[in-house]
SEKOL-17873 format. One record per residue (C-alpha): residue in three letters; z, y, x. Coordinates in steps of 0.02 Angstrom, whole numbers, plus 32768, in hexadecimal, padded with zeros to 4 digits. Last residue first. Layout:
<pts>
ALAZYX
...
</pts>
This chain:
<pts>
UNKA0D12588738C
UNKA01925B47391
UNK9F94252F739F
UNK9F01257473FF
UNK9E4E257E73C2
UNK9DA62576741A
UNK9D1B258B739B
UNK9C66255973BB
UNK9BD125757348
UNK9B2A25257370
UNK9A7C2544732A
UNK9A7225FA735F
UNK99D92662732C
UNK999326CB73BC
UNK991E264073F7
UNK98CA2637734D
UNK98172651738B
UNK983625D07413
UNK98642552738C
UNK97C125787334
UNK9760254573D0
UNK97AF249973D2
UNK981B242B7443
UNK982724A874D1
UNK98AE250C7477
UNK992124747478
UNK9916245D7534
UNK992F2518754D
UNK99D6251E74F6
UNK99EF25697448
UNK9A4A26107452
UNK9B0526037458
UNK9B75263573C7
UNK9C1F2637741C
UNK9CCD265B73D8
UNK9D6B26697440
UNK9E27266F7428
UNK9E2D263D7371
UNK9EE2261B733F
UNK9F0A257072F6
UNK9FAC25847295
UNK9F7A25177204
UNK9F5525A7718C
UNK9EE925F67213
UNK9E7C255C722C
UNK9E6625497171
UNK9E3526017162
UNK9DB625F271EF
UNK9D67255571A6
UNK9D4D259D70F9
UNK9D1826457141
UNK9C8925EF719B
UNK9C3625C470F7
UNK9C34250970D0
UNK9B9E249470CE
UNK9BC423DC70C3
UNK9B47235F7109
UNK9B2E22A770E1
UNK9AA9224A7147
UNK9A1121ED7104
UNK999A2193717B
UNK9904214F711A
UNK988721BB7179
UNK98E4223B71E2
UNK997622B071C0
UNK997022867106
UNK9A0022F570D2
UNK9A8422C47054
UNK9ADB23607013
UNK9B8823A66FF1
UNK9B9124626FD2
UNK9C0D24EF6FE6
UNK9BB7258A6FA1
UNK9BC7262A7009
UNK9B27260C706B
UNK9AB125F86FD8
UNK9A1325D0703F
UNK99D5262470DE
UNK9918261970FC
UNK98E0261071B1
UNK983E266E71D5
UNK9785265571F2
UNK970426DD71E3
UNK965426F871A5
UNK969027687117
UNK9629270C7095
UNK963E266370EB
UNK96FC266D70F0
UNK973125D0714D
UNK97E825B67124
UNK985D25547196
UNK98FC25177146
UNK9993253C70DC
UNK999C24F0702E
UNK9A5724D07034
UNK9AAA253370C2
UNK9AB324DC7169
UNK9A63256771D2
UNK9AEC25E871B1
UNK9B6F256271C7
UNK9B43254E7281
UNK9B4A249572A8
UNK9BFF249172D8
UNK9C65247A7377
UNK9D232492736F
UNK9D8B2485740D
UNK9E42247F73D9
UNK9EB524B77465
UNK9F6D24977484
UNK9FEC2525748E
UNKA06024C77419
UNKA032240E741F
UNK9FA123CD73B7
UNK9FBD23367346
UNK9FEF23A072B0
UNK9F69242572C7
UNK9EDF23A372C7
UNK9F2C2353722D
UNK9F2D23F871D0
UNK9E76240E71FF
UNK9E4E236271B6
UNK9EB3237C7117
UNK9E59241E70F1
UNK9DAE23D37118
UNK9DBF233970AB
UNK9D03231F7094
UNK9CD32313714B
UNK9C1A23177180
UNK9C1023D071B2
UNK9CB523AF720B
UNK9C642340728E
UNK9BED23A472FC
UNK9C682395738D
UNK9D21238A7367
UNK9D9423A273FD
UNK9E5123967409
UNK9EB023CE74A3
UNK9F6823C874D5
UNK9F8523287474
UNKA01722C97424
UNKA063235E73C9
UNKA09122F57330
UNKA075223A733F
UNK9FCA21E97332
UNK9F69218772AF
UNK9EFF221C7275
UNK9EE9221D71B8
UNK9E6D22A27180
UNK9E01228A721C
UNK9DDA21D671F3
UNK9E0F2140725A
UNK9DC920B372C5
UNK9E1A20C2736F
UNK9DD420D9741D
UNK9E1920E274CE
UNK9DBC21487550
UNK9D90210975FF
UNK9CD421107615
UNK9CA9207975AB
UNK9BF920737565
UNK9C1F1FD1750A
UNK9CBB201C74BA
UNK9C5720B1747B
UNK9BD0203B743A
UNK9C4F1FDE73CF
UNK9CA02082739B
UNK9BFD20C37353
UNK9BD9202672EF
UNK9C8C202572AD
UNK9C7C20D2725E
UNK9D2021287230
UNK9D2B217F72D9
UNK9DB721A17353
UNK9DA821C4740D
UNK9E3C21C27483
UNK9E412215752D
UNK9ECE220A75AD
UNK9EAA22747645
UNK9ED3226976FE
UNK9E24229D7732
UNK9D89223E776A
UNK9D0022A577BD
UNK9C6522C47753
UNK9C3B236E779C
UNK9C8423CC7706
UNK9D21235E770A
UNK9D3022B076C1
UNK9D9222577638
UNK9D6A22DD75B7
UNK9CB022B575CB
UNK9CD122037594
UNK9D24224374F6
UNK9C9122B974D9
UNK9C13222974EB
UNK9C7721B07482
UNK9BFC214F7416
UNK9C2D21B7737F
UNK9CC9221973B1
UNK9CF0225A7304
UNK9D9022AB7345
UNK9D9D22A87403
UNK9E5522AD7434
UNK9E8122E774E3
UNK9F2422D87546
UNK9F12232A75F0
UNK9EAE23C875D4
UNK9E8F2433766E
UNK9DD6244F764E
UNK9DAA241C759C
UNK9D5524C37579
UNK9CE324B87610
UNK9CB0240475ED
UNK9C94242A7535
UNK9C1D24B87561
UNK9BBB244675D7
UNK9BB523BD7552
UNK9B7A243074C6
UNK9AF42496751F
UNK9A7724417592
UNK9A9923897570
UNK9AD0239574BB
UNK9A48240F748A
UNK99CA23B074F3
UNK99E3230D7493
UNK99B9226374DF
UNK9A2E226C7576
UNK9A9421D2754A
UNK9ABA2212749B
UNK9A662275740D
UNK99CB221873D3
UNK99EC216273F9
UNK9AA5216073CE
UNK9A9121CE7335
UNK9A03216A72E8
UNK9A5B20C8731B
UNK9AF320F572B3
UNK9A8320F57218
UNK9ACD206771B1
UNK9B80208871E8
UNK9B6A214271C9
UNK9B25211E711C
UNK9BB820AB70F6
UNK9C292138712F
UNK9BE221AA70AA
UNK9BF021247024
UNK9CA92108704C
UNK9CD120567017
UNK9D49203F6F86
UNK9DF920126FB8
UNK9E3F1F616FA7
</pts>
């Protein structure tokens, strides 16, 4: 019998935090930015794998076009967290789901023409194995849609600083080049594991697995997020999201 994964135990315990705060229209960054971008980038895909699907909102999106019309698409979501997959199945929408981790995808080589991972890899320990698995199950010419919390903002010790002497507020950047594993209390008594890696770590792993970057976006935070607090408006020129569209070369 294998030892339980402490990180996944935390996700099991706090699945409700994610479901209540970031799905079903609750989060403006998903509603106004991430989901619309994913819909555009998934256009034309027919066999989609959603890695770290959570309760399945990206997988469900893959089953429909930009206006919500049904398409001839097969979508599968995988996640190691049973509590997420239970809700995904309840919410339906057409995708199939499987309990699996990103570093060991239970699919044949070249099974998909599109793979998407949305705000997932900053929680994955075995990053090299996971990216290699994405490349393995993706057909030549297929796309990998890679959404990350911007690594610049995920550095250890980053955060808002109120400088009373200078009468200004700014975002402090921690040791960006240091790969770091932390447990973050995202709200009272809710602890989530995060892994900071510099962008070069991801880019070099993508390149070594034949995943060529075709597009990179660092969009400004959406209006719904900026309305949450005055200090957010002051940081409207600082991106919170990083998106890479890659293509598997032959």
